[in-house]
C-alpha positions in Angstrom: -5.5 -34.1 -7.2 -6.6 -33.4 -3.6 -7.7 -29.9 -3.0 -7.4 -28.1 0.3 -10.4 -27.7 2.5 -10.7 -24.3 4.1 -11.5 -24.7 7.8 -13.6 -21.5 8.3 -15.4 -18.7 6.5 -15.8 -20.7 3.4 -19.5 -21.5 3.4 -20.2 -19.2 0.4 -17.7 -21.1 -1.8 -19.5 -24.4 -2.3 -20.2 -24.8 -6.0 -16.9 -25.6 -7.7 -15.8 -25.3 -11.3 -18.3 -27.8 -12.6 -21.2 -25.7 -11.3 -19.7 -22.6 -12.6 -19.4 -24.1 -16.1 -23.1 -25.0 -15.9 -24.0 -21.5 -15.0 -21.9 -20.0 -17.8 -22.4 -22.0 -20.9 -20.3 -20.7 -23.8 -22.0 -19.7 -27.0 -18.9 -21.1 -28.7 -15.3 -21.9 -27.9 -14.2 -18.3 -28.6 -16.9 -16.8 -26.5 -18.6 -14.6 -29.2 -20.6 -11.6 -28.0 -22.0 -8.3 -29.0 -19.4 -6.7 -26.6 -17.0 -4.6 -28.8 -13.4 -5.6 -28.9 -10.9 -3.5 -26.9 -9.7 -0.4 -28.7 -6.0 -0.8 -27.7 -3.6 -3.3 -26.3 -3.7 -4.2 -22.6 -1.0 -4.9 -20.0 -1.4 -7.7 -17.4 0.8 -7.5 -14.2 1.4 -11.1 -13.1 4.2 -12.1 -10.7 7.4 -14.0 -10.1 8.8 -16.2 -12.9 7.8 -19.8 -12.2 5.0 -18.8 -9.8 1.3 -19.4 -10.4 0.6 -15.7 -11.1 3.1 -15.7 -14.0 1.9 -19.1 -15.5 -1.8 -18.5 -15.0 -1.5 -14.8 -16.2 0.5 -15.7 -19.3 -2.1 -18.3 -20.2 -5.0 -16.0 -19.7 -3.3 -13.2 -21.6 -2.8 -15.5 -24.5 -6.4 -16.6 -24.6 -7.8 -13.1 -24.3 -5.5 -12.0 -27.2 -6.8 -15.0 -29.2 -10.4 -14.2 -28.4 -10.4 -10.5 -28.9 -7.7 -10.1 -31.6 -6.1 -7.4 -29.5 -2.9 -8.0 -27.6 -2.9 -8.5 -23.9 0.7 -8.4 -22.7 1.7 -10.3 -19.6 4.3 -8.6 -17.4 6.5 -10.4 -14.9 6.6 -8.5 -11.6 7.7 -9.0 -7.9 4.1 -9.7 -7.0 1.1 -8.1 -5.3 2.5 -4.9 -3.9 4.3 -4.0 -7.2 1.1 -4.9 -9.1 -1.1 -2.6 -7.1 1.4 0.3 -7.5 1.4 -0.4 -11.3 -2.4 -0.2 -11.5 -2.3 3.1 -9.6 0.4 4.5 -11.9 -1.4 3.3 -15.0 1.5 1.0 -15.9 -0.8 -2.0 -15.9 -4.5 -2.5 -16.9 -5.2 -5.6 -14.9 -3.3 -7.4 -12.2 -3.3 -10.2 -9.8 -3.1 -9.4 -6.1 -3.5 -11.1 -2.8 -6.5 -9.9 -0.9 -4.6 -8.8 2.2 -2.3 -6.5 0.1 -5.3 -5.2 -1.9 -7.1 -4.5 1.4 -4.1 -2.6 2.7 -3.8 -0.6 -0.5 -7.5 0.2 -0.5 -7.5 1.3 3.2 -4.1 3.1 2.9 -2.4 1.2 5.7 0.8 -0.7 6.4 2.9 -0.7 3.1 0.5 1.8 1.6 0.3 4.3 4.5 1.4 7.1 2.2 -2.1 7.1 0.6 -5.0 4.8 -0.3 -5.1 3.5 -3.9 -8.3 3.1 -5.9 -9.0 0.2 -8.3 -11.8 -2.2 -9.0 -12.1 -6.0 -9.1 -13.0 -8.5 -11.8 -13.0 -11.7 -9.8 -11.8 -13.7 -6.8 -9.8 -16.3 -8.7 -8.2 -18.9 -6.4 -6.5 -19.0 -3.0 -2.8 -18.8 -2.2 -1.3 -20.9 0.6 1.6 -19.8 2.8 4.5 -22.2 2.5 7.4 -22.2 5.0 9.8 -24.5 3.2 12.8 -26.2 4.9 15.1 -29.0 3.7 14.0 -32.4 4.8 17.1 -32.8 6.9 16.6 -29.4 8.6 16.4 -29.0 12.4 13.6 -26.4 11.9 10.2 -27.9 12.9 8.3 -24.8 14.2 8.2 -21.1 13.7 10.1 -20.6 16.9 13.0 -22.6 15.3 13.4 -19.9 12.6 14.8 -17.5 15.2 18.2 -16.2 14.1 18.1 -18.2 10.9 18.6 -16.9 7.4 15.1 -16.8 5.8 13.8 -15.6 2.5 10.7 -13.5 3.1 9.9 -12.7 -0.5 10.7 -9.9 -3.0 10.5 -6.3 -1.6 7.3 -5.5 -3.5 5.6 -8.9 -3.1 2.5 -10.1 -1.2 4.7 -12.8 0.2 6.7 -10.2 2.1 3.5 -8.7 3.5 2.2 -12.0 4.9 5.7 -13.2 6.0 6.2 -10.1 8.1 2.7 -10.6 9.7 3.4 -14.2 10.5 6.9 -13.5 12.0 5.6 -10.5 13.9 2.6 -12.4 15.3 4.9 -15.3 16.3 7.4 -12.8 17.8 10.2 -14.4 15.9 13.2 -12.5 14.6 15.0 -13.9 11.6 17.9 -12.8 9.4 15.8 -11.8 6.4 16.7 -12.1 2.7 14.3 -10.5 0.2 14.4 -13.0 -2.7 12.0 -13.9 -5.5 10.6 -17.4 -5.9 13.3 -18.9 -8.1 16.1 -17.1 -6.2 14.7 -18.5 -2.9 14.5 -22.1 -4.2 18.1 -21.8 -5.6 19.4 -20.4 -2.3 17.7 -23.1 -0.2 19.1 -25.8 -2.5 22.6 -24.3 -2.4 22.9 -24.4 1.4 21.3 -27.9 1.7 23.9 -29.3 -0.8 26.9 -27.3 0.5 29.8 -29.2 1.8 30.1 -26.7 4.6 26.6 -25.2 5.3 28.0 -22.9 7.9 29.9 -20.9 5.2 27.2 -21.1 2.6 25.6 -18.0 1.2 22.3 -19.8 0.9 19.3 -19.7 3.2 17.9 -22.0 5.9 14.2 -21.5 5.0 11.9 -19.7 2.6 8.5 -18.2 3.1 6.3 -18.2 0.0 2.7 -17.4 -0.6 1.4 -19.1 -3.8 -1.0 -21.5 -5.5 -0.9 -25.3 -5.4 1.4 -26.6 -6.6 4.1 -24.0 -7.0 6.4 -25.9 -9.4 9.8 -24.6 -8.5 9.2 -25.6 -4.9 7.8 -29.0 -6.0 11.0 -29.6 -7.8 13.0 -29.6 -4.6 11.7 -33.0 -3.7 13.8 -34.5 -6.5 17.1 -33.4 -5.1 17.2 -32.2 -1.5 13.7 -33.1 -0.3 11.7 -30.6 1.8 9.2 -30.3 4.5 6.6 -27.5 5.2 6.5 -26.0 8.7 3.1 -26.2 10.6 2.0 -22.7 11.4 -1.5 -23.6 12.6 -1.7 -21.7 15.9 -0.3 -18.5 14.5 -2.4 -18.9 11.3 -5.5 -19.1 13.4 -4.6 -15.9 15.4 -4.1 -14.0 12.1 -7.2 -15.3 10.5 -9.4 -14.4 13.5 -7.8 -10.9 13.8 -8.0 -9.8 10.1 -11.4 -10.8 8.6 -11.5 -10.9 4.9 -7.8 -11.2 4.3 -6.9 -14.6 5.5 -8.5 -18.0 6.0 -7.3 -20.9 8.1 -6.6 -23.9 5.9 -4.0 -26.7 5.2 -1.9 -28.0 2.3 -2.8 -31.6 1.5 0.0 -34.1 1.5 -0.5 -35.2 -2.1 0.4 -31.8 -3.4 4.1 -32.1 -2.6 4.4 -35.8 -1.6 4.4 -34.9 2.1 3.8 -37.2 5.1 0.7 -35.4 6.2 -1.4 -32.3 5.7 0.2 -29.0 7.0 -1.9 -26.3 8.6 -1.3 -22.9 7.2 -3.0 -19.6 6.0 -4.9 -19.4 2.8 -5.0 -16.0 1.2 -7.6 -15.3 -1.6 -6.4 -13.9 -4.9 -8.2 -11.1 -6.7 -8.0 -10.1 -10.4 -8.0 -6.3 -10.3 -8.5 -3.5 -12.8 -7.1 0.0 -12.8 -9.4 2.9 -12.5 -10.9 3.8 -15.9 -10.3 0.4 -17.5 -12.6 0.1 -20.5 -15.7 -2.0 -20.2 -14.4 -4.0 -23.2 -11.2 -5.1 -21.5 -13.0 -5.9 -18.2 -15.8 -7.8 -19.9 -13.6 -9.8 -22.3 -11.1 -10.7 -19.6 -13.8 -12.0 -17.3 -15.7 -13.7 -20.1 -12.6 -15.5 -21.3 -11.7 -16.7 -17.8 -15.0 -18.6 -17.6 -15.7 -19.6 -21.1 -12.1 -20.9 -21.7 -11.7 -22.3 -18.2 -10.9 -25.8 -19.5 -8.1 -24.3 -21.6 -6.8 -22.4 -18.6 -6.8 -25.5 -16.4 -4.4 -27.1 -18.9 -2.1 -24.1 -18.3 -2.3 -24.5 -14.5 -4.7 -26.5 -12.3 -5.5 -23.5 -10.1 -7.7 -22.2 -12.9 -10.1 -24.9 -11.9 -10.7 -23.1 -8.6 -12.5 -20.3 -10.4 -16.2 -20.4 -9.4 -18.9 -18.1 -10.6 -20.5 -17.8 -7.1 -17.4 -17.1 -5.1 -15.8 -14.9 -7.9 -17.9 -12.0 -6.9 -16.7 -12.1 -3.2 -14.1 -9.3 -3.5 -15.3 -7.1 -0.7 -14.5 -4.4 0.1 -13.0 -3.9 -3.4 -16.0 -3.0 -5.7 -16.6 -4.9 -8.9 -15.8 -3.1 -12.2 -19.1 -2.0 -13.8 -18.6 -4.4 -16.7 -17.8 -7.3 -14.4 -21.0 -6.6 -12.4 -22.9 -6.6 -15.7 -21.3 -9.9 -16.8 -22.3 -11.6 -13.5 -25.8 -10.3 -13.8 -26.1 -11.4 -17.4 -25.1 -14.9 -16.4 -27.5 -15.0 -13.5 -24.9 -14.9 -10.7 
């Protein structure tokens, strides 16, 4: 499958999964070690049902449970913002988050202006890509065409909503927002496209989604209504240049969704984060399993193949968990 090529700030990410595997050779398929097993069950805040966070997270939780013999429970959530709040409230032990949301939380700005949150990082895992999805027959071809339209901007506590608001604000486009999760958004987009009278439909004209490639519920739209992705290149470049560390200019290859051509967009790195005080055992075993069972994770979702030992440590300014730092050093990263 074609993979996106990031168009700037990506020189440090050159090795790929094959090189990572060479650097981290498993002692055995279960990743045996002198590291003690966790003392109690863990909780893993993932994301929207059907999204990569949820699929990848469930797969990783299952493997960690298998390797340690201690249950790691995956939790469906609205996404990054909720996950970060769950870490801070000790309602989750590890969680996925988009880097921009994590940076906002760590600095105590935007959505987190009521106070900075503290957490640590285990790894940079893969990159999300902003999708602005419209039916193939839609008259929407640019961000400006979204003005006045009914648009899903993501769940209230999602990273999608954070990046959607930034894109629309930067483009100075006002829409009629609907705060829907992934599967709700897909259903609402399909409903309006198939409605006999779209003008009276309760569906939506477009949806904004930040997710891995492919996001299966979106991919499924090609089978019935067909869809296009809106080119946001100029606005994406403005945001990437303005906010270093949170966004990267990139594109979605046509082969991912059977599109006519590549679509310029924003890529947003994903972090796997840990709550303050997470035991060394959980941090070490989670990270160790991600690398030593990477082939198994890739069978769960192809984005697991993006995990790379050299780029995984690039979580700045979020500090690495002590056990994660120890793991990388032990494996000569």
